[in-house]
MARGU-728947 format. One line per 10 residues: number of its first residue (from 0); their letters; for each residue x, y, z of N, C-alpha, C. Coordinates in nm, 3 decimals, m for minus. Each point is the difference from the previous one (the first is absolute). Example, Ala and Ser with C-alpha at 12.3 -4.5 7.8 and 13.67 -1.06 7.14 Angstrom:
<atoms>
0	as	1.319 m0.569 0.780 m0.089 0.119 0.000 0.090 0.120 0.000 ~ m0.035 0.105 m0.072 0.082 0.119 0.006 m0.077 0.109 0.073
</atoms>
This chain:
<atoms>
0	xxxxxxxxxx	m1.196 m0.626 m1.577 0.112 0.094 0.013 0.080 m0.034 0.125 ~ 0.132 m0.009 m0.013 0.084 m0.033 0.114 0.001 0.115 0.100 ~ 0.043 m0.030 0.123 0.006 0.102 0.104 0.095 0.113 m0.041 ~ 0.114 m0.036 m0.058 0.096 0.103 m0.041 m0.057 0.087 m0.112 ~ m0.081 m0.059 m0.085 m0.067 0.080 m0.104 m0.100 0.097 0.064 ~ m0.064 m0.042 0.109 m0.092 0.088 0.072 0.075 0.121 0.057 ~ 0.120 m0.024 0.050 0.081 0.110 0.050 0.036 0.096 m0.112 ~ 0.037 m0.053 m0.116 0.035 0.085 m0.113 m0.121 0.079 m0.049 ~ m0.117 m0.062 0.004 m0.123 0.070 m0.039 m0.024 0.118 0.095 ~ 0.020 m0.023 0.130 m0.018 0.107 0.098 0.097 0.115 m0.026
10	xxxxxxxxxx	0.127 m0.034 m0.028 0.101 0.102 m0.024 m0.031 0.078 m0.129 ~ m0.049 m0.068 m0.101 m0.038 0.068 m0.125 m0.109 0.104 0.028 ~ m0.099 m0.037 0.082 m0.108 0.092 0.033 0.052 0.118 0.084 ~ 0.092 m0.027 0.092 0.054 0.107 0.083 0.082 0.099 m0.084 ~ 0.081 m0.053 m0.091 0.084 0.088 m0.082 m0.081 0.076 m0.105 ~ m0.121 m0.047 m0.026 m0.090 0.074 m0.089 m0.063 0.118 0.073 ~ m0.027 m0.020 0.129 m0.068 0.103 0.079 0.095 0.101 0.064 ~ 0.122 m0.043 0.028 0.093 0.084 0.075 0.133 0.015 m0.074 ~ 0.064 0.114 0.020 0.133 0.023 m0.057 0.103 m0.063 0.094 ~ 0.075 m0.095 m0.051 0.100 m0.070 0.081 0.138 0.054 m0.034
20	xxxxxxxxxx	0.075 0.046 0.099 0.133 0.055 m0.028 0.101 m0.110 m0.035 ~ 0.110 0.037 m0.063 0.102 m0.099 m0.035 0.079 m0.049 0.121 ~ 0.077 m0.103 m0.023 0.085 m0.056 0.105 0.116 0.095 0.027 ~ 0.026 0.025 0.128 0.110 0.089 0.040 0.119 m0.080 0.052 ~ m0.029 m0.110 0.072 0.107 m0.081 0.060 m0.042 m0.146 0.003 ~ 0.098 m0.086 0.002 m0.027 m0.143 0.015 0.110 m0.061 0.086 ~ m0.040 m0.093 0.085 0.095 m0.063 0.091 m0.005 m0.151 m0.016 ~ 0.116 m0.059 m0.021 0.014 m0.146 m0.004 0.101 m0.041 0.107 ~ m0.036 m0.090 0.091 0.098 m0.050 0.097 0.096 m0.096 m0.070 ~ 0.113 m0.031 0.062 0.090 m0.100 m0.059 m0.072 m0.134 m0.017
30	xxxxxxxxxx	0.045 m0.079 m0.095 m0.059 m0.132 m0.022 0.078 m0.104 0.082 ~ m0.074 m0.088 0.066 0.063 m0.105 0.081 m0.040 m0.137 m0.053 ~ 0.100 m0.080 m0.030 m0.025 m0.137 m0.044 m0.068 m0.077 0.114 ~ m0.105 m0.072 m0.034 m0.068 m0.082 0.099 m0.112 0.071 0.074 ~ m0.024 0.128 m0.032 m0.109 0.074 0.063 0.048 0.126 0.070 ~ m0.087 0.099 0.004 0.036 0.129 0.058 m0.009 m0.001 0.152 ~ 0.097 0.060 0.070 m0.013 0.017 0.146 m0.109 0.103 0.030 ~ m0.044 0.005 0.125 m0.113 0.085 0.036 0.024 0.148 m0.031 ~ 0.125 0.046 0.009 0.026 0.142 m0.023 0.023 0.033 m0.147 ~ m0.024 m0.097 m0.088 0.018 0.024 m0.144 m0.109 m0.069 m0.081
40	xxxxxxxxxx	m0.121 m0.003 0.056 m0.110 m0.073 m0.064 m0.086 0.084 m0.093 ~ 0.020 0.133 0.001 m0.090 0.086 m0.076 0.074 0.096 m0.092 ~ m0.059 0.022 m0.119 0.046 0.107 m0.089 m0.109 0.105 m0.004 ~ 0.032 0.119 m0.052 m0.098 0.108 0.004 0.012 0.091 m0.121 ~ m0.115 0.054 m0.041 m0.008 0.099 m0.106 m0.059 0.128 0.057 ~ 0.072 0.112 m0.017 m0.048 0.129 0.046 m0.038 0.089 m0.117 ~ m0.115 0.064 0.007 m0.047 0.088 m0.107 0.029 0.145 0.035 ~ 0.007 0.083 m0.101 0.005 0.144 0.024 m0.129 0.039 0.073 ~ 0.016 0.076 0.105 m0.116 0.032 0.083 0.003 m0.073 0.132 ~ 0.081 m0.107 0.010 0.020 m0.065 0.129 m0.060 m0.137 0.020
50	xxxxxxxxxx	m0.092 m0.044 m0.085 m0.060 m0.133 0.018 0.105 m0.109 m0.022 ~ m0.007 m0.104 0.081 0.095 m0.112 m0.010 m0.077 m0.131 0.005 ~ 0.041 m0.094 m0.083 m0.057 m0.134 0.001 0.108 m0.102 0.024 ~ m0.031 m0.103 0.078 0.099 m0.104 0.029 m0.042 m0.134 m0.059 ~ 0.097 m0.087 m0.013 m0.026 m0.136 m0.045 0.100 m0.093 0.066 ~ m0.040 m0.124 0.016 0.083 m0.103 0.061 0.099 m0.052 m0.105 ~ 0.125 m0.014 0.038 0.101 m0.056 m0.090 m0.009 m0.152 0.011 ~ m0.084 m0.057 m0.084 m0.029 m0.143 0.002 0.047 m0.060 m0.132 ~ 0.130 m0.025 m0.009 0.059 m0.041 m0.127 0.083 m0.127 0.016 ~ m0.004 m0.087 m0.100 0.087 m0.119 0.002 0.145 0.042 m0.027
60	xxxxxxxxxx	0.093 m0.084 0.040 0.142 0.032 m0.016 0.040 0.026 m0.144 ~ m0.069 m0.067 m0.093 0.037 0.017 m0.141 m0.033 0.139 m0.054 ~ m0.070 0.081 0.080 m0.030 0.137 m0.041 0.106 0.100 0.049 ~ 0.103 m0.049 0.067 0.099 0.088 0.061 0.068 0.092 m0.102 ~ 0.046 m0.055 m0.111 0.072 0.079 m0.100 m0.091 0.108 m0.056 ~ m0.123 m0.036 m0.033 m0.094 0.097 m0.056 m0.035 0.108 0.103 ~ m0.016 m0.042 0.126 m0.034 0.095 0.107 0.114 0.099 0.024 ~ 0.121 m0.051 0.013 0.114 0.087 0.032 0.038 0.091 m0.117 ~ m0.050 m0.030 m0.118 0.028 0.084 m0.117 m0.096 0.119 m0.009 ~ m0.104 0.001 0.081 m0.098 0.109 m0.004 0.065 0.132 0.038
70	xxxxxxxxxx	m0.031 0.104 m0.077 0.053 0.134 0.024 m0.114 0.098 0.024 ~ 0.021 0.093 0.092 m0.106 0.098 0.030 m0.039 0.082 m0.123 ~ 0.095 0.019 m0.092 m0.028 0.078 m0.121 m0.106 m0.065 m0.089 ~ m0.023 m0.130 0.020 m0.103 m0.070 m0.076 m0.140 0.038 0.047 ~ m0.008 0.063 0.118 m0.129 0.026 0.062 m0.028 0.149 0.025 ~ 0.101 0.074 0.041 m0.019 0.141 0.035 m0.053 0.080 m0.119 ~ m0.099 0.084 0.029 m0.070 0.085 m0.098 m0.097 m0.078 m0.091 ~ m0.012 m0.131 0.023 m0.094 m0.081 m0.076 m0.136 m0.002 0.070 ~ m0.105 m0.025 m0.078 m0.134 m0.011 0.055 m0.013 m0.134 0.073 ~ m0.040 m0.001 0.129 m0.011 m0.127 0.073 m0.102 m0.095 m0.059
80	xxxxxxxxxx	m0.096 0.054 m0.074 m0.102 m0.084 m0.064 0.066 m0.104 m0.091 ~ 0.107 0.041 m0.065 0.071 m0.091 m0.092 0.046 m0.126 0.072 ~ 0.046 0.014 0.124 0.050 m0.115 0.075 m0.114 m0.073 0.071 ~ m0.101 0.077 0.043 m0.116 m0.063 0.063 m0.070 m0.094 m0.096 ~ 0.000 0.037 m0.129 m0.071 m0.081 m0.098 0.077 m0.126 m0.039 ~ 0.122 m0.016 0.049 0.076 m0.123 m0.022 m0.027 m0.102 0.111 ~ m0.080 0.040 0.098 m0.040 m0.090 0.107 m0.081 m0.115 m0.058 ~ 0.037 m0.123 0.032 m0.073 m0.114 m0.051 0.054 m0.058 m0.129 ~ 0.126 0.032 m0.033 0.061 m0.051 m0.124 0.078 m0.129 0.021 ~ m0.021 m0.063 0.115 0.068 m0.126 0.034 0.152 0.014 0.008
90	xxxxxxxxxx	0.045 0.122 0.023 0.142 0.027 0.024 0.009 0.056 0.141 ~ 0.060 m0.074 0.096 0.000 0.046 0.139 0.068 0.136 0.019 ~ 0.096 0.033 m0.085 0.067 0.129 0.011 m0.095 0.114 m0.039 ~ m0.072 m0.019 m0.111 m0.096 0.102 m0.044 m0.119 0.008 0.095 ~ m0.040 m0.114 0.057 m0.108 0.000 0.098 0.039 0.080 0.124 ~ 0.123 m0.019 0.045 0.051 0.071 0.118 m0.006 0.152 m0.023 ~ 0.054 0.045 m0.112 0.002 0.142 m0.032 m0.142 0.051 m0.025 ~ m0.081 m0.083 m0.067 m0.138 0.037 m0.030 m0.082 0.025 0.125 ~ 0.019 m0.085 0.102 m0.076 0.017 0.125 0.041 0.130 0.070 ~ 0.129 0.030 m0.001 0.045 0.126 0.061 m0.060 0.120 m0.073
100	xxxxxxxxxx	m0.008 m0.009 m0.132 m0.060 0.109 m0.079 m0.149 0.014 0.030 ~ m0.070 m0.112 0.013 m0.142 0.001 0.034 m0.022 0.068 0.136 ~ 0.082 m0.039 0.098 m0.011 0.061 0.132 0.028 0.150 m0.004 ~ 0.101 0.040 m0.077 0.034 0.142 m0.009 m0.113 0.081 m0.063 ~ m0.058 m0.054 m0.107 m0.112 0.068 m0.067 m0.119 0.013 0.095 ~ m0.034 m0.109 0.068 m0.115 0.003 0.092 0.024 0.099 0.114 ~ 0.122 0.003 0.052 0.026 0.089 0.112 0.005 0.147 m0.044 ~ 0.039 0.024 m0.125 m0.008 0.136 m0.053 m0.147 0.044 m0.007 ~ m0.086 m0.088 m0.048 m0.143 0.033 m0.012 m0.061 0.019 0.140 ~ 0.038 m0.084 0.096 m0.049 0.017 0.137 0.035 0.139 0.053
110	xxxxxxxxxx	0.123 0.042 m0.027 0.046 0.131 0.047 m0.072 0.113 m0.071 ~ m0.012 m0.011 m0.131 m0.062 0.107 m0.079 m0.148 0.018 0.031 ~ m0.067 m0.108 0.035 m0.145 0.006 0.025 m0.033 0.010 0.149 ~ 0.105 0.005 0.085 m0.020 m0.003 0.145 m0.090 m0.116 0.041 ~ 0.028 m0.114 m0.063 m0.081 m0.120 0.023 0.006 m0.039 0.147 ~ m0.116 m0.022 0.060 m0.007 m0.035 0.142 0.049 m0.143 0.022 ~ 0.116 m0.011 0.064 0.059 m0.131 0.026 m0.014 m0.033 0.148 ~ m0.053 m0.117 0.029 m0.016 m0.045 0.138 0.133 m0.053 0.052 ~ 0.061 0.074 0.091 0.127 m0.044 0.058 m0.016 m0.041 0.146 ~ m0.122 0.011 0.051 m0.025 m0.032 0.141 m0.036 m0.147 0.020
120	xxxxxxxxxx	m0.069 m0.058 m0.097 m0.045 m0.138 0.015 0.114 m0.098 m0.021 ~ 0.011 m0.096 0.088 0.101 m0.105 m0.012 m0.055 m0.111 m0.089 ~ 0.059 m0.017 m0.117 m0.048 m0.100 m0.096 m0.001 m0.140 0.061 ~ 0.102 m0.031 0.076 0.006 m0.133 0.062 m0.111 m0.017 0.103 ~ m0.031 0.107 0.072 m0.103 m0.007 0.103 m0.138 m0.030 m0.055 ~ m0.023 0.032 m0.128 m0.131 m0.023 m0.061 m0.032 m0.149 m0.014 ~ 0.102 m0.085 0.011 m0.026 m0.144 m0.005 m0.083 m0.046 0.120 ~ 0.018 0.069 0.115 m0.077 m0.031 0.122 m0.004 m0.151 0.026 ~ 0.117 m0.058 0.017 0.010 m0.146 0.018 m0.065 m0.043 0.132 ~ m0.081 m0.104 m0.009 m0.066 m0.052 0.121 m0.007 m0.152 m0.007
130	xxxxxxxxxx	m0.042 m0.060 0.110 m0.010 m0.145 0.009 m0.096 m0.052 m0.107 ~ 0.040 m0.106 m0.068 m0.082 m0.057 m0.106 0.043 0.044 m0.138 ~ 0.081 0.105 m0.007 0.051 0.045 m0.130 0.107 m0.095 m0.050 ~ 0.006 m0.012 m0.131 0.113 m0.069 m0.065 0.066 0.106 m0.088 ~ 0.119 0.041 0.040 0.070 0.110 m0.065 0.104 m0.054 m0.098 ~ m0.007 0.048 m0.122 0.099 m0.036 m0.100 0.096 0.116 m0.022 ~ 0.128 m0.028 0.010 0.102 0.101 m0.028 0.072 m0.038 m0.129 ~ 0.010 0.094 m0.091 0.079 m0.021 m0.121 0.124 0.088 0.018 ~ 0.109 m0.064 0.038 0.117 0.072 0.049 m0.007 m0.002 0.152 ~ 0.113 0.000 0.065 0.003 m0.014 0.146 m0.005 0.136 0.069
140	xxxxxxxxxx	m0.113 0.029 0.066 m0.015 0.121 0.082 0.026 m0.042 0.144 ~ 0.126 m0.007 0.037 0.038 m0.057 0.130 m0.060 0.076 0.117 ~ m0.022 0.130 m0.015 m0.054 0.079 0.109 m0.143 m0.036 0.038 ~ m0.071 m0.069 m0.089 m0.140 m0.036 0.026 m0.016 m0.140 0.061 ~ 0.104 m0.077 m0.004 m0.012 m0.141 0.042 m0.042 m0.011 0.146 ~ 0.060 0.080 0.088 m0.037 m0.005 0.142 m0.146 0.038 0.020 ~ m0.046 0.101 m0.075 m0.140 0.045 0.011 m0.095 m0.112 m0.040 ~ 0.034 m0.072 m0.105 m0.085 m0.109 m0.049 m0.003 m0.115 0.100 ~ 0.116 m0.032 0.055 0.007 m0.108 0.099 m0.076 0.037 0.127 ~ 0.013 0.126 0.042 m0.068 0.046 0.121 m0.151 m0.005 m0.016
150	xxxxxxxxxx	m0.047 0.022 m0.122 m0.144 m0.002 m0.027 m0.052 m0.142 m0.019 ~ 0.090 m0.097 0.005 m0.036 m0.141 m0.023 m0.060 m0.022 m0.139 ~ 0.052 0.076 m0.095 m0.042 m0.017 m0.139 0.098 m0.093 m0.072 ~ m0.046 m0.058 m0.110 0.087 m0.086 m0.081 0.082 0.085 m0.096 ~ 0.115 m0.051 m0.038 0.088 0.073 m0.091 0.057 m0.093 m0.106 ~ 0.005 0.049 m0.124 0.073 m0.067 m0.105 0.078 0.106 m0.077 ~ 0.127 m0.028 m0.026 0.086 0.096 m0.069 0.040 m0.057 m0.136 ~ m0.026 0.077 m0.105 0.040 m0.039 m0.135 0.131 0.073 m0.031 ~ 0.102 m0.075 m0.032 0.131 0.061 m0.022 0.072 m0.071 m0.114 ~ 0.055 0.078 m0.093 0.074 m0.056 m0.113 0.147 m0.028 0.032
160	xxxxxxxxxx	0.049 0.068 0.103 0.141 m0.011 0.036 0.024 m0.126 0.084 ~ 0.066 m0.097 m0.060 0.026 m0.127 0.070 0.087 0.018 0.123 ~ 0.090 0.098 m0.006 0.088 0.026 0.114 m0.079 0.045 0.122 ~ m0.104 0.082 m0.024 m0.085 0.044 0.112 m0.081 m0.116 0.057 ~ m0.044 m0.089 m0.088 m0.075 m0.117 0.046 0.086 m0.084 0.093 ~ 0.126 m0.015 m0.037 0.093 m0.077 0.083 0.033 0.075 0.129 ~ 0.015 0.132 m0.009 0.037 0.082 0.116 m0.111 0.000 0.105 ~ m0.126 0.006 m0.047 m0.114 0.005 0.093 m0.078 m0.131 m0.004 ~ 0.071 m0.107 0.023 m0.060 m0.133 m0.007 m0.105 m0.023 0.109 ~ 0.000 0.086 0.102 m0.099 m0.012 0.108 m0.134 0.064 m0.035
170	xxxxxxxxxx	m0.005 0.066 m0.116 m0.124 0.066 m0.043 m0.066 m0.079 m0.112 ~ m0.133 0.014 m0.015 m0.071 m0.071 m0.108 0.021 0.069 m0.135 ~ 0.120 m0.013 m0.056 0.036 0.063 m0.127 m0.005 m0.103 m0.113 ~ m0.058 0.039 m0.110 m0.011 m0.088 m0.116 0.014 0.080 m0.128 ~ 0.030 m0.068 m0.110 0.004 0.064 m0.132 m0.132 m0.021 m0.073 ~ m0.092 m0.073 0.064 m0.127 m0.036 m0.062 m0.107 0.107 0.022 ~ m0.024 0.083 m0.102 m0.094 0.111 0.013 m0.145 m0.046 0.014 ~ m0.031 m0.125 m0.032 m0.138 m0.048 0.014 m0.043 m0.003 0.147 ~ 0.096 0.005 0.092 m0.032 0.004 0.143 m0.080 0.125 0.038 ~ 0.004 0.101 m0.086 m0.071 0.125 0.028 m0.151 m0.014 m0.014
180	xxxxxxxxxx	m0.044 m0.104 m0.067 m0.144 m0.015 m0.029 m0.085 m0.012 0.125 ~ 0.059 m0.043 0.110 m0.076 m0.016 0.125 0.026 0.115 0.098 ~ 0.071 0.104 m0.044 0.029 0.115 0.086 m0.109 0.107 m0.016 ~ m0.040 0.059 0.112 m0.101 0.107 m0.007 0.064 0.139 0.005 ~ 0.128 0.005 0.036 0.074 0.127 0.001 0.139 m0.025 m0.062 ~ 0.036 0.086 m0.095 0.123 m0.023 m0.075 0.081 0.130 m0.006 ~ 0.127 m0.014 0.032 0.092 0.113 m0.002 0.111 m0.028 m0.101 ~ 0.011 0.088 m0.098 0.092 m0.021 m0.113 0.105 0.108 m0.006 ~ 0.125 m0.037 m0.024 0.102 0.099 m0.026 m0.022 0.065 m0.136 ~ 0.028 0.130 m0.010 m0.017 0.070 m0.127 0.099 m0.047 m0.106
190	xxxxxxxxxx	0.099 m0.077 0.041 0.097 m0.056 m0.095 m0.068 m0.094 m0.099 ~ m0.118 m0.052 0.037 m0.072 m0.092 m0.088 m0.044 0.067 m0.130 ~ m0.012 0.134 0.000 m0.033 0.070 m0.124 0.121 m0.001 m0.092 ~ 0.117 0.021 0.059 0.123 0.008 m0.079 0.041 m0.136 m0.055 ~ m0.018 m0.106 0.078 0.047 m0.132 m0.045 m0.107 m0.083 m0.070 ~ m0.110 0.064 m0.037 m0.105 m0.063 m0.082 m0.074 m0.113 0.069 ~ m0.001 m0.003 0.132 m0.066 m0.112 0.068 m0.137 0.035 0.057 ~ m0.038 0.128 m0.001 m0.124 0.038 0.069 m0.125 m0.060 m0.065 ~ m0.006 m0.001 m0.133 m0.119 m0.057 m0.066 m0.021 m0.146 0.040 ~ 0.110 m0.074 0.008 m0.009 m0.141 0.041 m0.046 m0.009 0.146
200	xxxxxxxxxx	0.058 0.086 0.083 m0.037 0.001 0.143 m0.149 0.027 0.016 ~ m0.050 0.104 m0.067 m0.141 0.037 0.013 m0.093 m0.109 m0.053 ~ 0.047 m0.073 m0.099 m0.082 m0.109 m0.057 m0.027 m0.110 0.103 ~ 0.088 m0.011 0.099 m0.015 m0.103 0.103 m0.074 0.051 0.123 ~ m0.032 0.129 0.004 m0.068 0.057 0.116 m0.152 m0.016 m0.012 ~ m0.063 m0.022 0.113 m0.146 m0.004 0.002 m0.056 0.137 m0.034 ~ m0.112 0.006 m0.073 m0.061 0.130 m0.033 m0.038 0.081 0.125 ~ m0.020 m0.069 0.111 m0.039 0.067 0.124 0.119 0.039 0.087 ~ 0.120 m0.036 m0.040 0.118 0.029 0.081 0.030 0.150 0.001 ~ 0.050 0.047 0.112 0.044 0.140 0.014 0.147 0.005 m0.038
210	xxxxxxxxxx	0.031 0.071 m0.109 0.135 m0.002 m0.056 0.067 0.137 0.013 ~ 0.120 0.001 0.055 0.079 0.122 0.014 0.131 m0.015 m0.076 ~ 0.039 0.106 m0.071 0.130 0.007 m0.066 0.080 0.108 0.071 ~ 0.117 m0.036 0.050 0.076 0.095 0.082 0.149 m0.005 m0.036 ~ 0.062 0.117 m0.007 0.143 0.006 m0.023 0.044 0.138 m0.045 ~ 0.126 0.034 0.016 0.049 0.135 m0.032 m0.004 0.034 m0.148 ~ m0.010 m0.101 m0.088 m0.008 0.031 m0.144 m0.144 0.024 m0.046 ~ m0.096 m0.005 0.093 m0.140 0.031 m0.034 m0.024 0.149 0.020 ~ 0.063 0.081 m0.086 m0.014 0.145 0.010 m0.090 0.057 m0.107 ~ m0.084 m0.086 m0.057 m0.085 0.036 m0.113 m0.147 0.008 0.042
220	xxxxxxxxxx	m0.083 0.049 m0.091 m0.144 m0.006 0.022 m0.045 m0.146 m0.006 ~ m0.097 m0.040 0.082 m0.035 m0.142 0.014 m0.101 m0.054 m0.101 ~ m0.043 0.082 m0.095 m0.109 m0.040 m0.091 0.018 m0.139 m0.062 ~ 0.118 m0.034 m0.057 0.014 m0.132 m0.063 m0.016 m0.115 0.100 ~ 0.041 0.022 0.124 m0.009 m0.106 0.100 m0.142 m0.013 0.054 ~ m0.067 0.111 0.021 m0.139 m0.007 0.044 m0.087 m0.067 m0.105 ~ 0.031 0.022 m0.126 m0.075 m0.065 m0.109 0.021 m0.150 0.000 ~ 0.109 m0.046 0.061 0.031 m0.143 0.009 m0.060 m0.064 0.126 ~ m0.066 0.080 0.084 m0.063 m0.055 0.120 0.079 0.022 0.127 ~ 0.111 0.072 m0.007 0.078 0.031 0.120 m0.079 0.102 0.084
230	xxxxxxxxxx	0.008 m0.012 0.133 m0.077 0.087 0.089 0.081 0.117 0.056 ~ 0.129 m0.022 0.024 0.085 0.103 0.061 0.134 0.003 m0.071 ~ 0.050 0.121 m0.026 0.135 0.017 m0.054 0.075 0.095 0.093 ~ 0.104 m0.050 0.062 0.080 0.081 0.092 0.142 0.015 m0.054 ~ 0.046 0.123 m0.010 0.133 0.022 m0.054 0.066 0.122 0.060 ~ 0.084 0.065 m0.080 0.069 0.121 0.045 0.007 0.100 m0.113 ~ m0.014 0.127 0.036 0.026 0.107 m0.095 0.122 0.078 0.050 ~ 0.067 0.067 m0.093 0.118 0.077 0.035 m0.042 0.144 0.026 ~ 0.013 0.047 0.123 m0.038 0.138 0.037 0.106 0.101 m0.042 ~ 0.126 m0.039 0.015 0.111 0.090 m0.029 0.096 m0.071 m0.094
240	xxxxxxxxxx	m0.016 0.025 m0.130 0.078 m0.072 m0.100 0.149 0.022 0.012 ~ 0.041 0.123 0.024 0.143 0.030 0.010 0.064 m0.072 0.118 ~ m0.066 0.006 0.115 0.051 m0.069 0.119 0.001 m0.150 m0.021 ~ m0.106 m0.051 m0.061 m0.008 m0.144 m0.023 0.117 m0.049 m0.087 ~ 0.026 0.068 m0.109 0.108 m0.042 m0.090 0.135 0.010 0.069 ~ 0.014 0.095 0.090 0.124 0.009 0.078 0.013 m0.120 0.094 ~ m0.108 m0.032 0.070 0.002 m0.109 0.097 0.023 m0.136 m0.066 ~ m0.069 m0.023 m0.111 0.014 m0.130 m0.066 0.140 m0.015 m0.059 ~ 0.058 0.111 m0.045 0.136 m0.004 m0.052 0.104 m0.026 0.107 ~ m0.033 0.041 0.123 0.091 m0.021 0.113 m0.031 m0.127 0.077
250	xxxxxxxxxx	m0.091 m0.081 m0.052 m0.041 m0.126 0.062 m0.054 0.020 0.142 ~ m0.078 0.109 0.016 m0.059 0.031 0.129 m0.150 m0.025 m0.002 ~ m0.058 m0.009 0.117 m0.146 m0.018 0.011 m0.073 0.119 m0.060 ~ m0.115 m0.026 m0.058 m0.074 0.104 m0.071 m0.063 0.102 0.095 ~ m0.036 m0.044 0.119 m0.050 0.089 0.103 m0.110 0.093 m0.044 ~ 0.017 0.129 0.034 m0.104 0.100 m0.025 m0.012 0.038 m0.147 ~ 0.085 m0.055 m0.086 m0.010 0.031 m0.143 m0.120 m0.069 m0.063 ~ m0.055 m0.102 0.069 m0.113 m0.074 m0.054 m0.119 0.003 0.096 ~ m0.112 m0.041 m0.053 m0.124 m0.005 0.079 m0.078 m0.122 m0.044 ~ m0.049 m0.076 0.097 m0.077 m0.119 m0.036 m0.137 0.040 m0.055
260	xxxxxxxxxx	m0.056 m0.086 m0.082 m0.132 0.024 m0.058 m0.088 m0.122 0.019 ~ m0.128 0.021 0.004 m0.096 m0.110 0.009 m0.122 0.034 m0.084 ~ m0.019 m0.075 m0.107 m0.119 0.014 m0.084 m0.095 m0.116 0.031 ~ m0.126 0.032 0.026 m0.101 m0.103 0.024 m0.104 0.005 m0.111 ~ m0.030 m0.114 m0.055 m0.093 m0.005 m0.114 m0.136 0.059 0.035 ~ m0.046 m0.024 0.121 m0.135 0.044 0.036 m0.011 0.152 0.017 ~ 0.114 0.069 0.015 m0.005 0.146 0.018 0.073 0.076 m0.111 ~ 0.063 m0.071 m0.091 0.081 0.065 m0.104 m0.089 0.071 m0.102 ~ 0.028 0.129 m0.021 m0.081 0.079 m0.093 0.049 m0.011 m0.143 ~ 0.125 m0.036 m0.020 0.055 m0.014 m0.135 0.064 0.129 m0.049
270	xx	0.086 m0.014 m0.100 0.069 0.115 m0.059 m0.029 0.010 m0.149 ~ m0.033 m0.112 m0.062 m0.018 m0.002 m0.146 m0.146 0.024 m0.036
</atoms>
């Protein structure tokens, strides 16, 4: 079963156990040829009751016409499960919307069950980088580079974006994911779930490696990732849906509308 199928299985179980409200609002930023700027990288689905799920706008230019034709009337008052279940259909547009629906459903369940979310633990800090470590980054976490260098640890960065490889030519950046096989600590962007690369990434990781998945689109329960051998999932949940949708629409920082989360496999009690 693919990772995206595991997510759909989780959502099916959640929607069987809990009543999920319909979609109340949806936000799409403008489409930019050549890639989204930082203030227009995310779309969002808001449910009646206040839960909100986000997704990264990771679309090729040829999807522009289809994306800009999307209307809120296609989504409002619809069951989010319908869109969540289109996740993994090899259509980047449906995957984008599907991930936002998955996040919205999970965050509704977190709210309804008063699920205990760890917001105090720093997901990045759990890597505990020290001398002798070989750290693999999938996606460039620039804020950690100084910490890794200061600890005299080795670093390898796996990056698909050729422009970034050229921009940071002073760093050990490669497109070759097999380099991860010798890493004992691995930090992955949550975008790897959306772009279908995580299964390949994990296949190159040592069974003993400590693997963390981190990013703002990781607003879901971590069960599918823990089942794949991931150790930590760090993301964000939306505390104030109304404020968040206002801020994202105004291209402002999310601030107090969100709260970071940290799920650890060794302490996670589960929801399903």
